[in-house]
ZAKOLDO-819671 format. One line per 5 residues: for each residue z, y, x of N, C-alpha, C, O. Coordinates in steps of 0.05 Angstrom, whole numbers. Layout:
% ZAKOLDO-819671
Z:Y:X:Z:Y:X:Z:Y:X:Z:Y:X | ...
//
This chain:
% ZAKOLDO-819671
345:-1302:-5326:352:-1276:-5297:389:-1291:-5281:411:-1296:-5291 | 380:-1294:-5255:392:-1298:-5246:421:-1278:-5235:420:-1256:-5225 | 448:-1295:-5243:471:-1279:-5235:470:-1274:-5202:452:-1285:-5189 | 491:-1257:-5187:489:-1244:-5159:503:-1281:-5139:502:-1288:-5116 | 512:-1291:-5160:529:-1314:-5145:496:-1335:-5135:487:-1343:-5113
492:-1335:-5151:462:-1355:-5159:445:-1337:-5143:436:-1348:-5123 | 441:-1321:-5145:413:-1312:-5134:418:-1304:-5095:403:-1296:-5077 | 451:-1311:-5097:456:-1306:-5069:453:-1337:-5050:444:-1340:-5027 | 459:-1348:-5059:454:-1377:-5054:431:-1398:-5053:425:-1416:-5037 | 415:-1385:-5082:392:-1400:-5076:373:-1383:-5050:357:-1395:-5036
377:-1356:-5049:362:-1334:-5021:379:-1349:-4999:367:-1352:-4977 | 400:-1356:-5000:408:-1359:-4974:400:-1390:-4969:394:-1396:-4946 | 399:-1406:-4987:385:-1443:-4990:347:-1439:-4980:336:-1454:-4963 | 330:-1411:-4996:311:-1412:-4989:308:-1405:-4952:289:-1416:-4940 | 326:-1388:-4936:318:-1382:-4915:326:-1411:-4892:315:-1414:-4870
349:-1430:-4904:364:-1450:-4896:330:-1476:-4891:325:-1492:-4873 | 317:-1471:-4913:295:-1496:-4917:270:-1480:-4896:255:-1494:-4882 | 268:-1454:-4897:249:-1448:-4875:266:-1453:-4849:252:-1465:-4833 | 290:-1448:-4840:293:-1459:-4814:289:-1495:-4806:291:-1507:-4785 | 286:-1501:-4828:282:-1536:-4832:250:-1544:-4822:244:-1567:-4815
234:-1524:-4824:211:-1525:-4831:200:-1513:-4801:180:-1521:-4789 | 222:-1490:-4792:218:-1481:-4758:232:-1508:-4741:218:-1517:-4722 | 253:-1518:-4744:260:-1541:-4739:247:-1561:-4726:255:-1569:-4704 | 220:-1574:-4741:214:-1588:-4745:186:-1592:-4733:173:-1612:-4727 | 178:-1559:-4731:148:-1559:-4718:159:-1561:-4686:145:-1571:-4668
186:-1548:-4682:190:-1556:-4657:193:-1579:-4643:189:-1583:-4619 | 203:-1601:-4666:207:-1625:-4659:172:-1640:-4650:168:-1658:-4635 | 155:-1627:-4664:126:-1635:-4666:123:-1621:-4645:104:-1633:-4634 | 128:-1604:-4631:109:-1585:-4607:130:-1614:-4576:122:-1625:-4555 | 153:-1614:-4589:176:-1632:-4559:158:-1664:-4562:159:-1678:-4542
144:-1674:-4583:140:-1697:-4590:112:-1697:-4574:106:-1715:-4559 | 94:-1677:-4578:72:-1679:-4568:76:-1673:-4537:71:-1691:-4521 | 83:-1656:-4530:96:-1655:-4500:95:-1680:-4484:82:-1684:-4464 | 117:-1703:-4504:120:-1722:-4489:101:-1754:-4489:106:-1778:-4485 | 78:-1736:-4498:59:-1752:-4501:71:-1772:-4524:68:-1795:-4517
81:-1769:-4546:72:-1790:-4569:60:-1773:-4589:70:-1752:-4596 | 46:-1779:-4594:24:-1760:-4612:30:-1762:-4645:29:-1745:-4662 | 37:-1800:-4646:35:-1799:-4675:63:-1791:-4682:66:-1783:-4705 | 88:-1793:-4663:114:-1781:-4672:106:-1750:-4681:109:-1744:-4705 | 93:-1729:-4659:91:-1706:-4666:69:-1701:-4698:65:-1680:-4711
59:-1724:-4703:47:-1714:-4720:66:-1719:-4756:63:-1708:-4778 | 80:-1735:-4749:113:-1744:-4768:124:-1718:-4763:130:-1706:-4784 | 125:-1711:-4752:134:-1675:-4756:123:-1661:-4765:133:-1648:-4783 | 97:-1657:-4757:86:-1637:-4771:81:-1639:-4789:82:-1618:-4802 | 69:-1673:-4810:78:-1673:-4839:106:-1656:-4854:105:-1642:-4874
133:-1666:-4834:158:-1660:-4838:154:-1628:-4846:161:-1618:-4867 | 141:-1616:-4824:145:-1590:-4825:122:-1574:-4851:131:-1553:-4861 | 108:-1578:-4856:90:-1584:-4880:101:-1588:-4903:94:-1572:-4921 | 120:-1608:-4910:141:-1615:-4929:164:-1593:-4930:171:-1585:-4952 | 172:-1585:-4913:197:-1562:-4910:185:-1531:-4920:200:-1515:-4930
158:-1523:-4916:139:-1510:-4921:140:-1503:-4955:144:-1481:-4966 | 133:-1537:-4970:135:-1528:-4994:154:-1525:-5003:153:-1510:-5022 | 184:-1537:-4997:210:-1533:-5000:220:-1506:-5008:232:-1498:-5028 | 213:-1494:-4983:206:-1463:-4988:196:-1447:-4996:206:-1424:-4995 | 174:-1451:-5005:152:-1446:-5032:167:-1445:-5053:174:-1424:-5064
173:-1467:-5059:190:-1474:-5084:216:-1458:-5092:221:-1450:-5115 | 231:-1455:-5071:249:-1433:-5074:237:-1402:-5075:242:-1384:-5091 | 225:-1402:-5057:213:-1358:-5070:205:-1365:-5087:208:-1349:-5106 | 193:-1385:-5093:173:-1375:-5126:193:-1374:-5149:194:-1361:-5170 | 214:-1397:-5135:234:-1401:-5171:247:-1375:-5169:243:-1362:-5190
261:-1363:-5151:265:-1331:-5145:249:-1315:-5156:255:-1302:-5176 | 224:-1313:-5141:215:-1290:-5166:217:-1293:-5186:232:-1279:-5199 | 198:-1321:-5200:205:-1323:-5213:232:-1317:-5242:231:-1312:-5267 | 252:-1321:-5224:271:-1301:-5244:275:-1288:-5242:296:-1283:-5254 | 259:-1257:-5225:258:-1235:-5227:278:-1220:-5208:283:-1196:-5212
292:-1238:-5184:291:-1232:-5172:285:-1219:-5141:264:-1233:-5141 | 284:-1207:-5119:268:-1209:-5102:280:-1221:-5081:304:-1225:-5080 | 257:-1229:-5059:264:-1246:-5031:281:-1231:-5014:278:-1206:-5012 | 303:-1246:-5000:311:-1229:-4982:307:-1251:-4950:319:-1273:-4949 | 287:-1243:-4925:293:-1265:-4912:306:-1250:-4887:309:-1227:-4879
313:-1276:-4880:341:-1258:-4860:339:-1284:-4822:334:-1308:-4817 | 343:-1267:-4812:333:-1286:-4780:349:-1304:-4774:373:-1308:-4779 | 327:-1318:-4756:337:-1348:-4753:337:-1345:-4719:327:-1329:-4702 | 359:-1373:-4717:367:-1381:-4689:333:-1396:-4693:318:-1401:-4712 | 332:-1397:-4658:325:-1409:-4650:321:-1445:-4649:337:-1456:-4634
307:-1458:-4659:316:-1485:-4657:315:-1502:-4635:297:-1501:-4618 | 338:-1523:-4633:325:-1537:-4597:298:-1540:-4591:279:-1533:-4604 | 300:-1554:-4567:276:-1554:-4557:268:-1575:-4544:246:-1585:-4538 | 290:-1582:-4540:285:-1615:-4517:311:-1629:-4528:334:-1621:-4531 | 296:-1657:-4534:321:-1684:-4546:328:-1708:-4518:306:-1710:-4506
336:-1716:-4513:342:-1740:-4499:326:-1754:-4498:308:-1758:-4481 | 332:-1766:-4521:313:-1790:-4538:292:-1782:-4555:290:-1758:-4559 | 279:-1795:-4563:259:-1799:-4590:286:-1805:-4607:293:-1784:-4618 | 307:-1829:-4613:332:-1840:-4622:347:-1816:-4633:355:-1814:-4656 | 352:-1792:-4606:366:-1774:-4615:366:-1747:-4632:382:-1733:-4643
322:-1750:-4622:314:-1731:-4646:317:-1737:-4674:319:-1720:-4692 | 316:-1770:-4679:314:-1773:-4699:345:-1771:-4710:351:-1765:-4733 | 357:-1776:-4696:384:-1776:-4711:388:-1741:-4716:397:-1730:-4736 | 381:-1730:-4693:386:-1696:-4705:376:-1693:-4733:389:-1683:-4751 | 356:-1700:-4736:335:-1706:-4749:354:-1707:-4784:353:-1691:-4802
368:-1728:-4782:390:-1746:-4801:415:-1732:-4809:427:-1735:-4830 | 420:-1717:-4790:450:-1701:-4786:435:-1675:-4807:450:-1668:-4826 | 409:-1660:-4806:398:-1640:-4815:395:-1647:-4827:418:-1648:-4835 | 379:-1662:-4847:374:-1670:-4866:408:-1670:-4887:412:-1653:-4904 | 428:-1695:-4880:452:-1694:-4889:465:-1667:-4903:477:-1665:-4924
460:-1646:-4882:471:-1619:-4885:446:-1605:-4906:449:-1583:-4916 | 428:-1618:-4909:421:-1602:-4927:416:-1616:-4950:406:-1604:-4969 | 422:-1644:-4952:436:-1654:-4979:467:-1638:-4997:473:-1633:-5021 | 478:-1632:-4969:508:-1623:-4976:504:-1596:-4991:517:-1584:-5008 | 474:-1589:-4973:473:-1547:-4997:461:-1553:-5009:449:-1532:-5015
446:-1577:-5028:427:-1576:-5044:452:-1586:-5069:451:-1578:-5092 | 476:-1607:-5057:499:-1621:-5074:509:-1590:-5086:506:-1582:-5109 | 523:-1572:-5060:533:-1551:-5075:530:-1517:-5092:545:-1500:-5102 | 488:-1526:-5086:478:-1500:-5108:474:-1522:-5124:454:-1511:-5134 | 475:-1547:-5138:483:-1554:-5165:507:-1553:-5172:512:-1540:-5193
526:-1566:-5158:557:-1555:-5172:554:-1529:-5181:559:-1524:-5205 | 545:-1503:-5159:553:-1479:-5177:528:-1477:-5194:539:-1475:-5216 | 498:-1475:-5199:483:-1485:-5221:510:-1493:-5246:522:-1480:-5264 | 510:-1509:-5241:530:-1519:-5271:559:-1501:-5277:568:-1496:-5299 | 572:-1490:-5249:595:-1477:-5254:586:-1452:-5268:600:-1445:-5286
565:-1437:-5263:555:-1414:-5268:535:-1420:-5294:519:-1404:-5303 | 540:-1445:-5304:529:-1445:-5334:494:-1434:-5333:481:-1426:-5352 | 484:-1436:-5306:450:-1426:-5289:432:-1454:-5312:412:-1456:-5298 | 428:-1471:-5330:416:-1487:-5337:385:-1479:-5321:367:-1495:-5318 | 385:-1461:-5315:342:-1472:-5311:349:-1471:-5274:332:-1478:-5257
371:-1462:-5266:373:-1464:-5230:379:-1499:-5235:364:-1514:-5222 | 399:-1511:-5252:404:-1536:-5246:382:-1561:-5256:386:-1585:-5257 | 360:-1545:-5264:350:-1561:-5271:322:-1567:-5242:310:-1586:-5231 | 322:-1531:-5241:298:-1532:-5211:307:-1559:-5188:294:-1576:-5175 | 348:-1550:-5194:350:-1563:-5169:349:-1602:-5165:356:-1620:-5150
338:-1599:-5185:342:-1627:-5191:319:-1655:-5175:324:-1678:-5167 | 293:-1637:-5174:273:-1648:-5159:288:-1648:-5129:289:-1669:-5117 | 298:-1630:-5120:311:-1630:-5088:330:-1651:-5092:338:-1660:-5071 | 339:-1660:-5108:370:-1675:-5109:352:-1701:-5104:358:-1718:-5087 | 331:-1703:-5119:314:-1722:-5107:296:-1727:-5083:290:-1749:-5074
287:-1705:-5075:284:-1713:-5061:296:-1712:-5035:280:-1715:-5016 | 328:-1709:-5029:334:-1707:-5001:346:-1741:-5009:363:-1748:-4992 | 342:-1761:-5027:350:-1783:-5013:325:-1802:-5012:329:-1826:-5011 | 295:-1790:-5014:284:-1789:-4997:273:-1786:-4964:260:-1798:-4947 | 288:-1759:-4968:280:-1750:-4930:309:-1766:-4916:307:-1770:-4892
328:-1773:-4926:349:-1784:-4914:347:-1820:-4916:366:-1832:-4908 | 330:-1831:-4925:323:-1867:-4926:297:-1858:-4902:295:-1867:-4880 | 288:-1847:-4909:265:-1843:-4879:272:-1842:-4851:263:-1853:-4831 | 298:-1817:-4855:305:-1819:-4821:319:-1843:-4825:307:-1861:-4814 | 340:-1851:-4837:346:-1876:-4825:331:-1909:-4815:339:-1927:-4801
307:-1904:-4830:288:-1926:-4828:290:-1931:-4796:298:-1947:-4780 | 274:-1899:-4798:268:-1893:-4763:288:-1898:-4740:284:-1906:-4717 | 310:-1892:-4753:337:-1897:-4731:341:-1926:-4731:354:-1934:-4711 | 333:-1945:-4749:342:-1960:-4751:320:-1975:-4729:329:-1985:-4709 | 295:-1974:-4735:275:-1982:-4712:273:-1977:-4682:266:-1990:-4662
282:-1954:-4689:296:-1931:-4662:313:-1955:-4637:310:-1961:-4613 | 333:-1964:-4664:347:-1978:-4648:345:-2011:-4643:366:-2021:-4635 | 327:-2026:-4646:314:-2038:-4657:292:-2046:-4621:297:-2065:-4606 | 270:-2023:-4619:266:-2015:-4603:267:-2022:-4576:257:-2038:-4560 | 290:-1996:-4580:315:-1995:-4547:291:-1983:-4531:274:-1968:-4541
292:-1992:-4504:268:-1983:-4490:254:-1990:-4471:249:-1986:-4447 | 243:-2012:-4501:223:-2033:-4499:192:-2003:-4503:188:-1993:-4525 | 179:-1999:-4486:164:-1979:-4489:133:-1983:-4515:122:-1969:-4532 | 128:-2016:-4500:101:-2029:-4526:114:-2020:-4548:99:-2002:-4555 | 137:-2020:-4567:154:-2029:-4580:150:-1999:-4589:137:-1997:-4610
159:-1970:-4576:156:-1949:-4589:130:-1941:-4587:126:-1919:-4597 | 109:-1954:-4574:86:-1942:-4573:73:-1950:-4601:54:-1937:-4610 | 85:-1975:-4614:76:-1988:-4637:94:-1970:-4657:88:-1972:-4681 | 111:-1956:-4652:113:-1941:-4676:114:-1912:-4680:124:-1900:-4700 | 102:-1900:-4658:82:-1870:-4645:72:-1877:-4663:80:-1869:-4685
48:-1897:-4661:34:-1906:-4667:28:-1917:-4701:6:-1923:-4710 | 55:-1918:-4716:53:-1925:-4748:61:-1885:-4752:54:-1868:-4769 | 74:-1885:-4731:87:-1851:-4750:58:-1836:-4741:61:-1811:-4745 | 38:-1840:-4732:8:-1829:-4732:-5:-1834:-4760:-27:-1824:-4765 | 3:-1845:-4773:-13:-1849:-4793:-4:-1836:-4825:-16:-1837:-4846
22:-1824:-4816:35:-1807:-4839:11:-1781:-4847:-3:-1769:-4831 | 12:-1776:-4873:-13:-1755:-4881:8:-1743:-4897:24:-1757:-4909 | 8:-1716:-4899:15:-1699:-4915:5:-1698:-4951:-18:-1697:-4960 | 30:-1699:-4965:6:-1703:-5001:33:-1684:-5003:57:-1688:-5000 | 13:-1657:-5013:31:-1632:-5026:47:-1653:-5055:39:-1676:-5059
61:-1647:-5066:66:-1648:-5097:57:-1633:-5110:53:-1609:-5107 | 52:-1658:-5135:35:-1627:-5158:45:-1597:-5156:62:-1586:-5143 | 24:-1590:-5175:40:-1555:-5164:53:-1556:-5198:41:-1569:-5215 | 74:-1542:-5203:90:-1533:-5209:97:-1507:-5223:85:-1487:-5215 | 117:-1504:-5244:113:-1468:-5249:125:-1461:-5229:123:-1438:-5220
145:-1485:-5214:168:-1458:-5182:164:-1471:-5157:174:-1462:-5137
//
């Protein structure tokens, strides 16, 4: 069973994960609107991953005998200066998520909530991958610069990304 502090923090973060999905859905739409179908695909896969993250929190909170509290969300940005700007914003957002996960992990330890601490370890590992992917793409975009051919090649590379659901778990 979750104590009040842990429940409030997990529920708040669950809503942040839902916002992340909303953000990446918006980025997918923007990429599509400027003709970068591969990039749109990349962000659609990111959206699907964030929905898995949201559902992991949703299921965990429910499994602990607590009810879910959904909150209102602000609209995510819909326009970006460039593809590089979009990925820099993505990295900034993922770094925020990493800080949130770390804070949740610290709280679980402070509250001696070992079940939540174990649950959160998957997210700690996941955030390493999330930030690394963004840094890799930012590096490629910086190398490409304004080269349209390079941008089209990278867009084609991003078109190959597919959504692979994580193995089913209890939470």
